[in-house]
N, C-alpha and C positions, 0 to 999 in steps of 0.2 A: 417306748411300750403301746401296742396296739388292744384298742379297747376288746374285752371280750363278748363277742355276741355268739349267744346258745339259739340252736334251731333244733325244735321238738314238734314231733311229728304223730298230729292228730287224727284220731279214728273214733270210729264206735265199738272197740273194742272194751268189754266190761275193766281189764286191768290198766285203761290206757290214762282214766285218775292217776296211778300210781306214777307210770312215766314221767307225767305232768309234775307233779309235786317234786320228783327229784332233779327234774329240768329247773325247775323254781330255787331251789334250794343252791343248786349248783351255778345258776345265776346272780342269787346272790350272797357264794362265797367269792365268787369272781368278780362280785360289784360291775357284772357287764348286764348286757340287755337280753331280752328274752323275747325271740317270736315263734307261737304257735302257728304250723303248716296244717292247711289242709289240703289233699290233693283230692278234688272231686271227679271220677270215675263216671263212664255211663250206666255202672250199675248203682249208683246212686237212683236214678229214675226209678229202681226197682226194690231198692230197701226198703226192707220193713219198718213199719212203725216204730217197733219196741228198738230197732238199732237205730232209727234217727234220734229218738228221744234223748238215748244214749249220747248219741253223737253232740249236739245240742249240752247237754250237762257238761261234756268234758268241754269243748268250747267255750261255756261260762266258766268255768273252773280256772283255763289258762288265763281270762279276761280278771278275772277275781285274783288270780297272783301276780298280775303286773302283766304279762305278756301280750304281744300286739300280734293280732291274727288275722292270718293270712290264706286268700284261699287261690289257690292253681285250677287251670282242667286237661286234663287230659288224660290216655289210656294207660301211660306206663310211668308209674308209681314213682320208680328210683331214679327213672331221667329227669324225672320233673323236678323232684327234690335237691337231685342232684347239682342241676342248673339255679332251681333259686337259690339256693347254698352260694352257689358263684356267685351271682348275679348282686346277693341285697351282704354280701361279706363277712356269710357266718363264719365260725373258726370253731365250733363242736356241733356236732349233730347229738341228740340223743332219740332212741328212740327203744321198740319193746321187739323181743323175737321168739318164736314159738319154737316149741322142742320139735316141729315137724321137721321130716326130712325128704330129702330128693330119694322116692322112690326109684327111680329107674332112669339112666341114662340120657334117654331122650327129653327126661322133663325139664320145664326152667326151674333156673338154681331163685334159692329163694331172696326174697327179697332186698335184706342183709348183706348178702352176698354178691348178687348186683352193684346195691349201690358203692361199697367198698372198693369193686374195681372199677364203678365211671368217677369218685370220688375220693383218688387215692391219698390225696393230700390233705385233706379237713378228720380230725380226731369224732370217732364215731364210736362212741358208748353204748352200749348194749343190753337193756334191763329184762330180765328176764319175763315174760310172759304167757305165766302160764292158764289151762282155760282158754287157749286161742282157738285150738282143734274143733272143739264143739261148738264154738263161736260162728268157725266160719262156715262148716258142714250146714250149721243151721240156717245159717243165712244164703248161703247159694240153694241148699233146697229150698228155702222159702221163696227166695226169688224166680226160680225153674219151672217151680206149676205152678207161674202166675198166665195163664189163657186169655188172652183175651178175644172176645164171639168177635168183633170188628175186624182182626187179623186176622183172624181165622176164615171169618166169611172172605175177605178180600183176595186169602191166599188161593180157597177153591175156586173161586171166579177166574183168577188169574190162569188157573192150571185150566180150567171148563175150556177159554179160550184159548190158549196154547195149543188144548186136542185138537179144537173143529177146526183152527187154522191149519195143524198138522194134518187132518183130511182132507180139508181142499188143497193141501200140497201133494198126498198122495192120488187123490181122482184128478190133479194134474200131472201125473206121472213125474212128478220131481223129486231128486233122491233125498233118499235119510237125510244127506247132512243138514241140509234145509229145514228139514226137523228138527233136529237135534240144535240149530243155533236158534230153533223158535222156541224150545222148550230151555236154553240157554238166556234169551231174552226174559222168557216168563218167570225164572230163579233171580235176575237185576230189577226186575219190577217189583218181586216181591222185597227183595233187602230194601227199594226205595220207598215202599207204602207204609210196612209196617214200624210198628213202636221197637221191635226186637230181632237180633240176628239169630235169633232159633228158629223160626218162620222160615227162614230162606235156606237154612241150614238143611230143613226137612224136608222143604220143597227142592231142594235137589238131588234127594233121595229118593223121593214120590216120582220127581219128572222123567229118572231113567225107569223105574217099575213100568210108567208109565205110558214112554215109549215102548216099551218090550211087550206090554200088553195088548196094545192098539197097535202096533205098526212094524210089527214083527213077525215073521211067520214060524208058529202058525198063530193067527191073529186070537186076539180073546182070550188069551195064556201067557203066564210068565216062563216061557219054556221058548230059547229061539236054537235052532236049527243049521243055521252057518256059521262056520270055524270064528268067523270075526266080529260077529256081535258082541264076544265078552273085551274084547278089544274097543269096542265101538262105545259098550257100556259105563266100563273103566274113566275112558278118556273125557266121555260127558261128564261122569260124575263128577271127576277131578275139574274140569272145566267150570262147571253148574260151581263146584265147592267152593276155589277160588275166586268165580266171579262176585258171590257175595258177599265171602268173606270182603273182599277189596270192596265193595259198593257200601257195604256196615260199618267198615273202619271210616270210610269219608262219611257218610252222614252223620256218624258221633264227631268226626274231626269237626265238621259243620258246623254242629250243634254247639261244641264247645267254642268254636271260634267266634258264635256267634252271641253267644251269652260274654265271652269275653269283648268284642266289639262293644256292645250295649252295655257293660259296664263302662268300657271308656269312654263311652261316647255320654253319660249319663254324666259321669265325673266333669268331662271335659267340659260338660253346657253349666254344669251347677258353678265350678266353679270362674268360668268367664260371667255368669249372673251375679255371682256376690261380686266380684269386681267391680263391677260398675254399682253397686251400692253404697254409701258412705252412712246411711246410718242403719244400726243394731236390728230395728224393726223390720226394716228390709230385709234385709241378709235373710233375717229368721223364719220371712214370708217365700222368701225364694226358698231355701232350705224345705220348708213344707209344703213345697207347693212341687219339690219334684221326688220328697219321701211319699206323698201321696198319687202321685203319678207311678212309683214304682210297686210301690204294696196296696195300692186299691184300697184305704184304711185311713179313719180319722188321725188328725196329728194334734198331740196337746202338748202345751210348749209354758215351761213355768221359768220365766226370766229369772236371774240372780241379779241383786244388788249387795254391794257392801257386805257379801258371806249369807243374806239371807233369797228365801225363795219368795219373789212375788206372786201376783195374784195370775191363774193362770190363763191363756189366751191356745182358744181350738182352734182347730181347722176344719169344718167338716169337708167332707170328701165325697163327694155328687156320683152316684151310681158307681159305688167301688162295690166288685163283685166281693171281697173279705170282709167287708166293712160290714160289725154288729150291729145293731138297730139299739144303738145306746144315744140318749140323749144328752144336756150339755148337765144335766142335774146326777147324772149317773156318774160325769167323769170326775164332778166337783165335790164328791162326797169327804169326808173329815180321813176315812181308811186308806182312800186313792191320795191324797195330797200329805198320811203320812210317810208312806210309801217313796214319794217323793222326795221330801224331807229328809229318809234314809239315806236314798243315791245321793243326796246333796254332800251330807255328813260325811258318807265313809267312799263317796270316791267310783261308784260300781255300780254295777248292775241290780235291776231284781225285778220282783214285782212277776204278773204272768210266766207260769215256763221256766220258771227259775226257784233254786233251792232256798231261797229268800224271798219272805214275804208272799209265797206264791200264791196268797188268796185276790189280790189285785184283780182288776179286769184288765189292766195294761201293763205290757211290759215299759220298763221306764230306766234310763238308757243317759247315762251325764255325759254331756257338750264338753269336755275339758282337754286342758291344752296342760299334763304333766300333773300338780296334785292340785289343781286350781280349775275349778268348776266354771264353766260361762251360762248352764241352764241346764236344763232335764227335759229330755222329750219322752213323751207319753204312747205308745203305741198298744191300740186294742188286739187282744188276742183272741177271745171267745174262741177257743178250741183249735184255732190254726195257728199254729205256732210259725214263725220265720222258718223261711227255706233257708239252709246255707246259702244259698245266693245272692237270696236277702239279705239275708246277715252281714254280707260281706259287704255289699254296694250299701246298706245303711250305716255301716260303721266307718265306712270311708266318709258319705256325705256329712256324717259327723263330724268327723276329723276335720272336714274341709270349713264345715263349719265355725269348728273351732278355734283354727287358725285364724278365717277372717275376724273373729268376733276378740280373738285376741291381739289382732292388729289394731282391730277401731279401739280396742281400750286404751292399748301403749299410745295410740297416738292422740284420742281425751286425756288422757294424763301427761303427754308429754307438752300439750298446748294449753295444759292447765299449771302446771309446771315454766313453763313461759311466760305465761301471763303472770304470775305469783312473784317472779323474779322479776319481770317487766314492773312490775308493781311495788318490791319491794328497795328495786333500782331508784326510781320515783319518788319514794319515800325520802330512800336518803338521802337525794340530792336536794328536796324541799328542806329536810333538817340543817343541810348543812347549806344551805341558801337560808334560812331561816337565823340559822345560828349566828351566821357569819356575815350575811347581807343587812338583815335585819335592826342590828349593831349599830352599824353608822351614824343610818337616819335617825335610830332613836339617843343616842348619844351625841348628835347633834343637838336636836330638839330640847334634850334637858340641860346640855351645856352653853345654850345662849337662852333658854329662858333663866336657867340661874345665875349668869351674867347681869341678865336684866332688872331681877330682884332684887340682887346685892346692891348693883350702883345704878336705880333707877334715873336717879339726877345729874351724874357726872359722867353723863356720856353726850355727845352732841350729836344732833339729830340725825346726821346724816349715819355715823354709824348704830345707830339705834336702829335707824331703816335697813340696814342691811341683817342685821340679826333678824327682825323679822319676816323680812322677804326669806332669808334660810328656812328659819322656822316655817312658812307657808308652803317653800316647795317638798322639805322634807313629809310633811304630814299630807301635802298632794300625793308624793310617789306612795307614800304608804297605804292612800287611798284608793287609788288606781290599780294597789294590787291586790287589794283584799277584793276590789272589785271584780280583776282577772280570776284570782284563785275561783271565786264565787263562779263568774261566768263559766270558764271551763269546765270545773265540774258541772253546772248542770246541762251544757251539752251534752257531755259524752256522756253519760248516765242517763238521757234522754228525759230530764224533768223538766227542764226550762219548755215554755213556749211559745214559740216566734210569734208575735200579733204583728200579722201584717197588715199595712196598709199601702194603697197608691200614694208615692211621694213623689217630689221633683229632687234629681240628683243632687243640682246645685245648691239646692237649699238646705239638704242635709251637709254635704262639704261645709260651707260659711258657720253653719249652726257647729257644728265639730272643731274645726277651727276656733271657738271661742275656750272650748275648753284644753287648749294644748298648753303644755308646760309653757312658765312667764318666760324661761329661757327663748323663747320663740324670739322675741324682740333683738339675740343678736345675730338673730337669719332672717332672709331676707323670700318670704313666703308670697307666691306669684299664684291665684288661680285664674285660669282663663277659662272663661265661659263657654259656655256649648252654644254653638250656633243654631240649636233647633230646640225648643222643651222635650228634656228625655224624662221618662217615666217608669220608676220601677216598684215591684210589688217588693216590699218587704219591710222588718221591725229597722223603724229610723232609728231607735234608741241604740241596737244591736248595731247597725249599721254604721252611726256616728263614731259606737267605739272602737270601730275596726279603723276608720277614716285616723281620730284622734292616736290609736297607736304607731299605726305608720310613721303617721310625722312628728310623732315623738322620738320613736327612734332615729328617724332623720335628723331631727334636731340637737340627741345623743349624741349620735357618732360622727357629724361633719364639723368641721371647723367653724367657728363664728366668721361669720359675714358667707356662709354658703347661699346658695340657693337652693328654695325648693318650689317645685314647678307643678301643681295638681290642676289634671285634666279630666273632663272626661266626654264620650263622643259612643256613636252608635256601630254594633261592628256584628254582622252576624245574626240579627234578630236579640242579641244583648248588648247592654249598656258597660261600658268598660270604663275604670278609675284607674288612670296611672298617677302616678305622686314619684317625681323622680329629684334626683339631688345630685349636686356636684363636688360632692364631697370625693373618699380614698375610695368607694365599691367594698363590692365582696367578692372575694376570689373564688373559683371555679370550685375549689373543695369544698367552700363551706355553702354553696348556694342550695344544695341536694339536704343539708341538715339545719336551715336556716328557721324552719317552719316545725322543728323539733321541739318537743317541751322541754325548760330547761339548757338551752342550748343558746348560748350569747356570742357573735358574730365576732371571730378574732382572738375567742377566747375559748373555744371549746364548751366550758359547762360555765357558770355563774361564779364570776372570780368575786373582786373587791369592788366591781363598779357594780354600781347600786341598780341593777338587773334580775331579776329572776328566769329569764329567759320563757317570761307565758305570755306575752303580747302576740308577737306573730304565731304561735301553736293556736290563740285565741281566736286571734284571727284567720288561720285555715279552719278551724271549727265553726265558725259563725259562715263565712262564704260555705261551705260544702253545705251547711245545713240551708241555704236558700237556693240550692243547686248552681251554683257559681263554682267561680275556680280562680285561686291565686296565683301569681309566680310571681319570679323576681329575676331581671336578666341587668345585664352590662346598660350603662349611659354611656352615650358617647360624647365627647370624649373621655370625658372619666364619669364617676358617679355609680349610682345604681338607680335602677326603674323599679317601682313595684306595684304592679296592676290586678286587679281584681275586677271578675263580672259578674253581675247580676241580671236576671232576666227583667226585658224590656215588657212593659205593661202597656197595652193599647187603649185611650177613651176615645169611645165615638160619641162624638157631639150633635146635639138633636138641637134643629132649628125650631 
C-alpha cells in the first residue's frame, strides 16, 4: 500500500488557515505526509502588505502543523499545482473554493475546474472558502491603483520619442505603415522597461490615439476622413496589444526563471561547499555565509549538544542592506535565548513575525531532521520580514545543513561505537589471556616453589637447578608481560616521552641480547658487525626492548638449534636492522596481522602458548613513534626476516 501524500495549497486568503488545518487532520488520519505548496505569481510583487503578512502567517501555520513548505513560480496556478503534484507523487490535493461563478461564457473557468481537468487522476478535496470574493476584489483594487512615477515618465518619454520619429518619417514622405511600426516598437519597449503590464496596455491605446492625432487627416484632431483608417487603427491596436502582452509575459517568465535559477544555484553551491567540510563548525560557517549573502542580515547560531542549547555564535554581515543596527549584546539577551530555547524544545519556528514569542528581535528556526534539532538559527527582522522567495531558500538551505549535520553526527557516533567495540574486544581478549595464559606460569612457579619447600634436602643438585631455572623463566616472562602492557598503554595514549640520544646501533643490539630469554642457549645467535659506525637518534631503552622482543619471538617459535642472524646497515638515509631466522617462517595470510595486538602467529589469538600477542604490537608502536617502519618478509630458503628502520644521525667531528 502506497503512502498517502497530501498537498495543500497556500494563499493569503483569510480562510486559508482553516484549509491548512483540515489538510493536517487528514494527513494525521491517513498517517501520511503533508506538503504545503505556494505558487508565486507576478502579482506577488504588488501584493499589499496586509496580504503578505497573512500569507506568512499561513505559511508558519503549515510549518507548525508538520507540513513541508515548497514554493514554485509561474502565472498559471492550476498548471503549476498539477505539475508539482505529479512530480512529487501527491495522492490528494486540498484547496479552498469561493462562491464565485463564471459570469460569461468567454471568461476563464474557475481554478478548481481547471485543476480537475489537468489532474483527473488525483483526489481533490474542496473546502468551502467564504469571504474570498471581497478579499480578491480588494486585492485587485489595491494592486491596480499602484502607479509608479518612474514608469509613467518612461512611458511618456517613449511615446514622445515615437511621435518625433514618426514626424521625421512623415517629413521624408514615408508611408503610414512605417509610422505604425514605430508606435508598435514603442509599446514593446514600454513593456520591457516598465515594472507592470498595465503601462504597455495603456500605451497600446494611447499610441493609436497619438497616430490618429498627429499623422491622419485632419491633423491635430481625433477625426479620420479616410475609410481605411478604422481598419488601420484596429490592426494597430491589436498588434500593439498582442505585442505588449507577449512581451510582458516573457518578462515575467524570465524573472521567474531567473529566481528559480538563482535558487538552484544557491542550493547547489551550498551543498557542494558543505560536502567539502568535515567539521560541524565549518559546515555551520558555510551555511551562515550563504544566508548572509542571500538575506544581507546577521546570523545567530546556537549549537545543540546532548539536547542542550550551547553558547551562541554570531556571524556579522557587513554592508547588509536589510541588516538592523544590532550589536552583540542585543542578540545575547535572556529574552532572545528564551525564544531559542522554546524553538529547541518544540522543534518549531518562533520569534519576530510569528504568533509565538513575537516580541523577539529575531526569527528563530530549528535546524532539524525529523524530530531531532541539530541547532537553532536566528535571523534579525527589525520590521522587514522575509519574502516568500527568501523564506523558501532559507528553509532549503537549513534543510541541507540539517542533513549534513545529521550525517556528521551519525559518522561520529559510528566511529565512537567502533572504538568502543574495539576496546571491548581488546578488553575481552586481555581478560581471556590473563585468566588463561597467566595461570600456566603462576601455577608453574607455585608448584616448583612448593616442591622445593616440601623436599629441600631430598633432591639432587641437578633437579633443584632445573626447578630454579623454571621459576626464573616464568617470573621473567611475567615481568616482560607487565613491561609490554605498560609500554603499549603509555605509547598509544601519548603519555610516554621519548628520551632520545645519539646511540651506536651495534652497542644497543649487544646490550639487548643480554636481556633475551635464557632459552637462547638452545639457539645460535649470530651478530654481524656493521662495516661502518651507524648512529641513530633514539630512546635506547625502547629500541633495546624492540630487539629483545623480536629475538625472544624467534627463540620461542623456532626449533632448538636454529640460527638467528642480526645485522644493521645504511639504506636511503635510514639505519635498517634485520633479525632473520631459519625456522618454519610465517604464512602469507598471517603477515598482515602479525603486528596486531593480541595476535599470535599460527594461532590467530592467544592460546595455551605463553604469549599475550603484545610484543610485536609494542615493537610497531615504538618504531612508529621514532619515525621509522617495521615489516616482516620470508627468509630464503626458509624462515622469517623482521626488519625495522630508524632515522640516521650524522655527527660532525671538529678537529
